[in-house]
Backbone bond lengths (Angstrom), bond angles and torsions (degrees), N, CA, C in turn:
res aa  C-N    CA-C-N  psi(-1)  N-CA   C-N-CA  omega(-1)  CA-C   N-CA-C  phi
1 L - - - 1.453 - - 1.519 108.07 -
2 G 1.328 116.01 134.48 1.455 120.92 177.84 1.514 110.10 -135.60
3 D 1.296 115.93 154.47 1.446 120.82 178.41 1.524 108.31 -147.44
4 S 1.322 116.71 154.75 1.448 121.58 179.69 1.520 109.02 -159.70
5 T 1.322 116.54 147.78 1.466 119.68 176.31 1.527 111.40 -66.37
6 N 1.336 117.95 -15.61 1.466 121.69 178.18 1.527 112.45 -103.40
7 A 1.319 118.04 14.83 1.465 120.79 -177.22 1.524 112.31 -60.34
8 D 1.315 117.56 -25.53 1.464 120.21 -179.54 1.521 113.07 -87.23
9 K 1.321 118.09 -2.31 1.468 121.42 179.94 1.522 109.50 -94.97
10 P 1.332 117.31 126.08 1.466 119.54 179.38 1.533 111.08 -69.16
11 G 1.314 116.48 157.27 1.462 121.46 175.57 1.511 112.97 88.66
12 R 1.341 113.72 -155.04 1.459 121.81 -177.44 1.522 109.34 -120.74
13 T 1.295 116.81 151.21 1.454 122.09 176.41 1.526 108.38 -78.59
14 Q 1.343 116.28 136.47 1.458 119.79 178.33 1.527 110.00 -64.07
15 T 1.334 116.17 157.72 1.458 121.20 -177.79 1.526 111.38 -94.76
16 E 1.305 115.57 165.27 1.465 122.26 177.12 1.526 111.74 -60.95
17 R 1.320 118.13 -21.94 1.465 121.05 179.34 1.528 110.89 -56.77
18 V 1.332 116.52 -40.75 1.471 121.27 179.78 1.528 110.25 -61.69
19 V 1.322 116.94 -42.45 1.463 121.45 178.24 1.524 109.92 -63.06
20 G 1.323 117.11 -44.51 1.464 121.12 179.48 1.521 111.82 -59.38
21 E 1.329 117.19 -43.00 1.464 120.99 179.03 1.525 111.29 -63.56
22 T 1.337 116.36 -41.56 1.465 120.26 178.77 1.524 111.01 -66.06
23 L 1.335 117.30 -46.56 1.464 120.34 179.73 1.524 111.24 -62.31
24 D 1.323 117.24 -39.07 1.463 121.60 177.83 1.531 109.94 -59.17
25 R 1.328 116.51 -46.98 1.462 121.30 -179.68 1.534 111.13 -64.50
26 L 1.336 116.95 -43.16 1.461 120.09 -179.54 1.528 111.72 -64.81
27 L 1.323 117.07 -39.02 1.465 119.59 177.18 1.527 110.77 -66.24
28 A 1.323 117.70 -39.63 1.464 121.04 177.78 1.531 110.70 -62.33
29 Q 1.328 117.27 -33.55 1.460 122.17 -179.35 1.531 112.77 -82.28
30 S 1.308 118.00 -5.40 1.469 121.83 -172.08 1.524 112.62 -105.00
31 K 1.304 117.46 29.46 1.470 120.43 -179.74 1.528 109.40 -58.18
32 G 1.309 116.31 131.27 1.451 121.83 179.30 1.518 114.60 83.02
33 Q 1.325 117.77 -11.16 1.463 121.23 -179.66 1.524 110.48 -98.30
34 R 1.308 115.54 145.44 1.459 119.64 169.39 1.520 106.40 -76.21
35 V 1.330 116.70 138.17 1.459 122.17 -179.79 1.523 108.69 -116.02
36 I 1.330 114.60 130.87 1.460 121.72 175.45 1.521 106.52 -119.74
37 V 1.330 116.66 123.72 1.457 121.04 179.34 1.522 108.27 -116.68
38 A 1.335 115.34 121.74 1.469 120.53 176.29 1.517 107.97 -104.78
39 T 1.322 115.74 130.74 1.457 120.59 179.33 1.521 109.33 -151.37
40 F 1.318 115.79 176.08 1.455 121.24 177.35 1.526 108.76 -71.60
41 S 1.310 117.21 131.73 1.466 120.52 -177.71 1.518 112.56 -72.60
42 S 1.329 118.02 -9.71 1.463 121.54 -176.88 1.531 113.45 -98.06
43 V 1.326 118.72 -7.66 1.470 121.31 -177.55 1.531 108.58 -91.55
44 L 1.327 115.30 85.97 1.460 120.66 -173.29 1.521 112.95 -62.16
45 A 1.321 118.09 -35.91 1.471 119.94 179.26 1.526 110.66 -61.79
46 R 1.316 117.18 -40.37 1.470 121.22 178.66 1.526 110.27 -67.95
47 L 1.325 116.99 -42.39 1.463 120.54 178.30 1.525 110.54 -61.07
48 Q 1.340 116.35 -42.95 1.464 119.97 178.98 1.526 110.56 -62.31
49 E 1.327 116.85 -42.70 1.470 120.66 179.63 1.529 110.87 -61.31
50 I 1.307 117.26 -43.65 1.465 120.96 179.92 1.522 110.53 -64.97
51 I 1.309 117.43 -43.13 1.471 121.59 178.49 1.532 110.24 -61.96
52 T 1.328 116.73 -45.07 1.463 121.64 179.50 1.523 110.85 -62.21
53 L 1.319 117.24 -43.45 1.468 120.89 -179.67 1.527 111.82 -69.50
54 A 1.312 117.82 -36.88 1.464 120.05 176.50 1.525 109.60 -59.84
55 H 1.323 116.40 -45.10 1.464 121.04 178.34 1.536 110.65 -61.60
56 K 1.320 116.78 -44.44 1.471 121.69 178.70 1.527 111.42 -58.00
57 H 1.331 116.85 -38.56 1.464 121.93 -176.35 1.535 112.41 -96.15
58 N 1.338 115.85 19.61 1.472 122.28 175.66 1.528 113.21 55.43
59 R 1.304 115.48 44.62 1.460 121.13 176.46 1.522 109.55 -116.30
60 K 1.309 115.58 141.95 1.456 121.19 170.76 1.531 107.39 -83.66
61 V 1.324 116.21 156.89 1.464 121.65 -177.83 1.526 109.31 -117.96
62 A 1.324 114.48 128.20 1.458 120.91 173.15 1.526 107.44 -114.40
63 L 1.302 116.85 139.41 1.465 122.47 -179.30 1.521 109.49 -103.56
64 T 1.338 115.82 138.28 1.452 119.57 173.31 1.524 108.87 -141.69
65 G 1.310 114.75 137.04 1.463 121.75 -175.27 1.516 108.87 114.90
66 R 1.319 115.76 123.25 1.469 121.52 -173.71 1.520 113.40 -54.54
67 S 1.340 117.62 -48.84 1.470 119.50 -176.87 1.523 111.29 -65.71
68 L 1.318 117.46 -35.41 1.462 121.02 178.82 1.528 110.77 -66.76
69 I 1.305 116.87 -46.41 1.470 120.84 179.52 1.530 110.02 -61.11
70 E 1.329 116.99 -44.37 1.467 120.81 179.74 1.525 111.50 -65.14
71 N 1.341 117.64 -45.89 1.468 120.72 -177.67 1.522 111.83 -66.66
72 V 1.314 117.50 -42.16 1.472 119.87 178.70 1.521 109.64 -64.07
73 G 1.312 117.89 -43.42 1.467 120.91 178.72 1.519 112.20 -59.41
74 L 1.314 116.48 -47.68 1.458 120.98 -179.53 1.532 111.32 -66.85
75 A 1.336 117.12 -43.54 1.470 120.66 -179.94 1.529 111.34 -63.56
76 R 1.318 117.29 -36.81 1.481 120.09 175.82 1.524 110.62 -66.06
77 E 1.316 115.10 -45.00 1.463 121.26 -179.31 1.527 111.21 -59.01
78 L 1.342 116.93 -39.09 1.459 121.98 -178.78 1.528 113.24 -86.29
79 G 1.320 117.24 -3.23 1.459 121.39 178.11 1.514 115.23 84.24
80 Y 1.331 117.69 13.27 1.465 120.56 -179.83 1.525 112.55 -84.48
81 L 1.315 117.51 -23.79 1.465 121.94 177.08 1.517 108.62 -118.33
82 K 1.324 115.21 134.06 1.459 121.53 176.89 1.527 107.40 -107.66
83 V 1.323 115.68 114.99 1.459 120.91 -178.70 1.522 107.84 -119.29
84 P 1.349 116.93 119.07 1.468 119.14 178.91 1.534 111.28 -56.85
85 S 1.311 115.04 143.72 1.461 121.38 179.83 1.529 110.50 -56.42
86 G 1.314 116.25 133.24 1.459 121.65 177.05 1.523 114.63 81.73
87 L 1.325 118.24 -1.34 1.466 120.08 -177.84 1.531 112.12 -73.79
88 L 1.330 116.95 -39.82 1.467 120.28 -179.51 1.525 110.60 -80.14
89 V 1.330 114.44 134.26 1.470 121.13 178.09 1.522 108.43 -130.74
90 E 1.306 115.67 165.76 1.460 120.56 176.24 1.518 109.56 -70.95
91 V 1.314 116.18 149.04 1.457 121.16 -175.89 1.533 112.06 -67.73
92 D 1.311 118.20 -22.95 1.462 121.27 -178.56 1.531 112.65 -98.28
93 N 1.333 117.37 27.99 1.467 121.30 179.67 1.529 109.79 -74.45
94 N 1.330 116.86 174.25 1.463 121.68 -178.09 1.514 112.60 -113.11
95 L 1.313 117.80 34.69 1.465 120.61 179.13 1.525 110.54 -70.82
96 P 1.345 116.88 151.53 1.467 119.27 173.55 1.525 109.64 -62.38
97 P 1.340 118.34 148.19 1.471 121.39 -177.06 1.531 113.71 -52.82
98 G 1.318 118.58 -39.30 1.459 121.68 -177.57 1.515 114.60 -71.92
99 K 1.322 116.69 -5.04 1.471 121.52 179.13 1.523 111.70 -109.14
100 M 1.338 115.99 11.22 1.459 120.44 -170.65 1.525 111.42 -124.19
101 L 1.326 115.65 137.47 1.454 122.58 168.61 1.522 106.25 -129.95
102 I 1.302 116.11 121.71 1.463 121.03 178.33 1.522 107.25 -101.13
103 L 1.301 116.29 122.02 1.459 123.16 177.85 1.521 106.54 -99.12
104 S 1.336 115.60 124.11 1.456 120.63 -167.51 1.526 112.45 -132.98
105 T 1.310 114.47 156.93 1.461 120.93 167.11 1.524 108.22 -85.91
106 G 1.324 116.64 167.46 1.454 119.22 171.49 1.504 116.73 115.52
107 S 1.333 118.51 15.91 1.464 119.86 -179.04 1.519 112.37 -65.98
108 Q 1.342 117.81 -14.02 1.460 121.80 -179.26 1.531 113.16 -103.64
109 G 1.326 116.46 8.45 1.455 119.63 178.13 1.515 113.97 69.59
110 E 1.329 117.13 22.89 1.461 120.80 179.44 1.528 109.04 -56.52
111 P 1.340 118.08 135.45 1.472 121.20 -171.82 1.529 114.94 -53.51
112 R 1.321 119.11 -41.27 1.466 120.92 -176.88 1.530 113.14 -103.34
113 S 1.312 117.54 12.14 1.465 120.14 179.01 1.528 109.79 -69.37
114 A 1.328 115.74 159.83 1.456 120.86 -177.43 1.527 111.70 -58.70
115 L 1.325 118.31 -46.70 1.462 119.68 -177.08 1.524 111.76 -66.66
116 N 1.313 117.98 -38.36 1.458 119.75 178.38 1.525 110.70 -67.20
117 R 1.324 117.52 -36.80 1.466 120.05 176.04 1.530 109.99 -64.72
118 M 1.346 117.75 -36.75 1.469 120.25 174.90 1.523 110.09 -63.06
119 A 1.331 116.83 -45.73 1.469 121.29 -179.35 1.523 111.33 -60.58
120 D 1.333 116.83 -34.14 1.463 121.98 179.92 1.528 112.89 -85.73
121 G 1.348 116.85 -3.73 1.461 120.25 -177.82 1.512 112.88 73.50
122 E 1.336 117.19 24.97 1.464 121.89 -175.26 1.525 113.82 -115.29
123 H 1.346 118.29 6.88 1.468 119.23 179.91 1.521 108.88 -74.28
124 Q 1.306 116.31 138.27 1.461 121.99 -175.68 1.530 112.84 -61.89
125 H 1.347 117.82 -34.58 1.466 120.65 -173.02 1.519 115.10 -120.34
126 I 1.323 118.47 -17.78 1.464 120.25 -170.99 1.526 110.76 -121.41
127 T 1.317 115.29 126.09 1.457 122.27 173.44 1.517 107.33 -114.18
128 V 1.321 116.91 124.42 1.465 120.43 178.45 1.522 108.24 -67.89
129 E 1.319 115.53 128.15 1.463 122.27 -178.55 1.520 109.46 -108.20
130 R 1.329 116.07 151.72 1.460 121.42 173.66 1.536 107.73 -55.49
131 G 1.331 116.34 130.21 1.461 120.78 179.43 1.516 115.30 95.63
132 D 1.335 118.21 -12.50 1.466 119.49 174.85 1.528 108.57 -60.24
133 R 1.334 116.07 143.05 1.471 119.81 173.19 1.518 107.29 -98.91
134 I 1.323 115.63 122.64 1.456 121.53 178.76 1.520 107.65 -116.25
135 I 1.322 115.62 126.06 1.462 122.04 -178.83 1.530 107.64 -114.87
136 I 1.322 115.67 121.56 1.459 120.96 177.19 1.526 106.36 -96.39
137 S 1.327 116.25 97.92 1.461 122.15 -175.76 1.520 110.25 -98.30
138 G 1.327 114.27 62.07 1.462 121.03 178.78 1.512 108.37 -166.58
139 G 1.301 117.69 128.72 1.459 120.98 178.53 1.516 110.66 -70.93
140 T 1.314 116.11 146.05 1.461 120.48 -179.77 1.529 109.97 -71.53
141 I 1.311 115.71 122.76 1.457 122.14 177.82 1.524 108.02 -73.51
142 P 1.348 118.03 133.53 1.469 119.92 179.46 1.529 111.35 -50.81
143 G 1.317 114.46 131.78 1.460 121.00 -176.70 1.513 112.36 104.61
144 N 1.342 116.92 -19.36 1.466 121.15 -179.00 1.526 112.94 -100.60
145 E 1.333 117.44 4.16 1.461 121.06 -173.71 1.533 112.82 -56.45
146 E 1.318 116.21 -42.82 1.466 119.73 -176.57 1.524 111.83 -65.99
147 S 1.329 117.42 -46.06 1.468 119.42 -178.77 1.525 111.37 -69.36
148 V 1.334 117.50 -36.75 1.469 119.82 177.13 1.525 109.56 -66.07
149 G 1.327 117.50 -44.38 1.462 120.93 179.17 1.517 112.21 -60.11
150 A 1.322 117.31 -43.13 1.472 121.03 178.72 1.524 110.90 -62.65
151 M 1.336 116.73 -42.02 1.464 120.38 179.00 1.527 110.86 -64.79
152 L 1.342 116.82 -44.80 1.466 120.53 178.58 1.522 110.89 -58.30
153 N 1.321 116.75 -44.32 1.463 120.54 179.52 1.524 111.41 -58.59
154 K 1.328 117.16 -43.28 1.472 120.93 179.38 1.533 110.59 -63.46
155 L 1.346 116.99 -41.87 1.463 120.02 -179.94 1.523 111.20 -64.98
156 F 1.338 117.11 -41.36 1.466 120.67 176.09 1.528 110.51 -61.75
157 E 1.330 117.36 -42.52 1.467 121.80 -179.98 1.522 111.38 -61.67
158 L 1.322 117.55 -31.16 1.467 121.37 178.60 1.528 112.13 -76.57
159 G 1.328 117.08 -6.72 1.463 120.63 177.75 1.514 114.31 93.01
160 A 1.317 117.88 11.92 1.465 120.93 178.74 1.524 109.96 -76.98
161 H 1.317 115.67 151.35 1.463 122.43 171.97 1.529 105.76 -91.97
162 V 1.315 116.91 102.20 1.457 121.90 -173.55 1.523 109.54 -100.54
163 T 1.329 115.58 128.82 1.455 122.22 177.06 1.518 107.97 -119.15
164 Y 1.338 115.61 130.51 1.460 120.45 179.12 1.521 108.33 -145.14
165 G 1.323 116.66 179.86 1.453 123.46 -170.18 1.508 117.53 -51.14
166 A 1.329 118.68 -33.46 1.464 120.25 -179.51 1.535 111.41 -71.81
167 M 1.323 117.24 -15.31 1.465 121.44 -175.09 1.526 112.97 -104.69
168 E 1.317 116.33 -38.52 1.470 123.17 -175.79 1.530 108.13 -146.44
169 T 1.324 115.91 160.51 1.469 119.51 176.82 1.530 108.76 -84.64
170 V 1.337 115.12 79.29 1.457 121.33 179.08 1.524 111.27 -103.26
171 H 1.329 115.98 5.39 1.464 121.56 176.48 1.521 108.98 -154.71
172 V 1.305 115.30 141.43 1.467 121.10 168.55 1.526 106.81 -129.91
173 S 1.303 114.98 153.49 1.453 120.37 -179.22 1.526 110.26 -70.52
174 G 1.291 115.75 150.19 1.454 120.83 172.75 1.518 111.81 -92.92
175 H 1.334 116.73 8.83 1.455 122.23 -175.55 1.526 110.18 -109.46
176 G 1.318 116.34 133.06 1.459 121.64 -179.10 1.518 112.71 -67.24
177 S 1.348 115.24 145.83 1.461 121.15 176.34 1.519 110.11 -93.20
178 R 1.342 116.86 -176.29 1.457 122.71 -171.18 1.536 112.91 -54.71
179 D 1.342 118.09 -47.66 1.468 119.49 -177.81 1.524 112.83 -61.95
180 E 1.306 117.03 -30.34 1.465 120.70 179.72 1.526 111.39 -78.16
181 M 1.315 115.82 -25.30 1.460 120.17 178.48 1.524 109.59 -71.80
């Protein structure tokens, strides 16, 4: 017996490879821009891909969001995440924007998440600047549409270049579709 939230969707669910290719291209196009990527803190494969791509594009990675910091720490400790030495930096460092990738919580517009605090201008260390590239690498969970939409609007108003699922394949579901069932 199998079940999936995508059981009613025909076909197959796309793989993480598609997301990796899109993120690689977006990072290549973001020379000189600070990049902020918000994703689920529990999707270790996605976190590993982002870390690997940041290293490839000569960017340091700063983590923000309690669950993300805790999950990355534990996953590294258990050997599930491979992070090159010296890649992780503190979020309040003074690196040039084009050398920085901030990995954040908040893809669902949660009120106290790191990305929502940035959108509200309330993050302790990060202020969204005009021209920042923000990638929302997480599909909106049904019921969260209003809070995600409000957060996106605030980020656009701040002058950020925001990329999310309706624009690019920056997220794929982790749930199998009908053909896989």
